[in-house]
C-alpha positions in Angstrom: 0.1 0.1 -0.3 1.3 3.7 -1.0 1.7 6.0 1.8 0.0 9.4 1.4 1.6 12.5 1.2 -0.4 15.7 2.1 2.7 17.8 1.6 3.7 16.1 -1.8 1.3 19.2 -3.5 2.3 21.8 -1.6 3.7 24.6 -2.9 6.0 26.8 -0.6 6.2 30.3 -0.8 4.8 33.2 1.5 1.0 32.8 2.3 0.3 36.0 4.4 -2.1 38.4 2.2 -0.5 42.0 3.7 3.1 40.3 2.8 4.9 42.3 0.2 5.5 39.0 -1.4 2.5 37.3 -0.6 2.2 34.1 -3.7 -1.1 33.4 -4.0 -0.5 30.2 -5.6 1.0 28.9 -2.4 -0.2 26.6 0.3 2.4 26.2 2.7 4.3 29.0 4.3 8.1 28.7 3.4 9.4 30.8 6.2 10.2 34.1 3.2 7.2 36.3 3.9 8.7 40.2 3.6 7.0 42.9 5.8 7.5 46.4 5.1 7.5 49.1 8.2 9.4 50.9 10.7 12.0 48.6 12.2 13.8 51.1 14.8 12.3 50.3 18.2 12.5 54.0 19.4 10.1 55.5 16.8 6.5 55.9 17.5 5.3 53.8 14.7 7.6 50.8 15.3 6.3 48.0 13.9 7.4 44.5 15.3 6.3 42.4 12.2 8.3 44.7 9.8 11.7 42.7 8.8 12.2 45.4 6.2 12.8 49.0 7.0 10.6 50.8 4.2 11.3 54.7 5.8 8.2 55.3 7.5 10.0 56.0 11.2 8.7 58.7 12.8 10.2 60.1 15.8 9.0 63.3 18.4 11.7 66.1 17.8 10.9 67.4 21.3 9.6 65.4 23.8 7.3 66.3 26.1 9.5 66.7 29.1 7.3 67.4 32.0 5.0 65.3 31.0 1.5 67.3 30.6 0.4 65.6 27.3 1.5 68.6 25.4 5.0 70.2 23.9 5.6 73.8 24.8 8.6 76.7 25.6 9.5 74.5 28.9 9.8 71.0 27.2 12.0 72.9 24.7 14.1 74.8 27.4 14.7 71.7 29.1 15.5 69.6 25.9 18.3 72.5 25.5 19.7 72.7 28.5 20.0 69.0 28.6 22.1 69.5 25.2 24.3 72.5 26.9 24.7 70.6 29.6 26.1 67.5 28.3 28.4 69.7 25.6 30.0 71.4 29.0 30.6 68.0 30.4 32.4 66.9 27.2 34.3 69.9 26.9 35.9 69.8 30.3 36.0 65.6 30.1 39.9 64.6 30.7 39.3 61.4 29.3 
């Protein structure tokens, strides 16, 4: 008696419709799917599923340092003071 092979006729490829390289004829996931998106974990729109960087990452230019939900003059001053402080420390560092 011949053994039945369920995967004998399977076509390996990317079976996920949202992937960039989706293959409609594939019947078996070949592990080759490509998902575009932001791959920088520090970005606002980081995509854990993305395995190809597509240049879509977005970042806060000036963070909300005081946590009031708004980016205002106080936040900008804190950013500038922190930056200047780092520069002053580096300027006088003997290392």
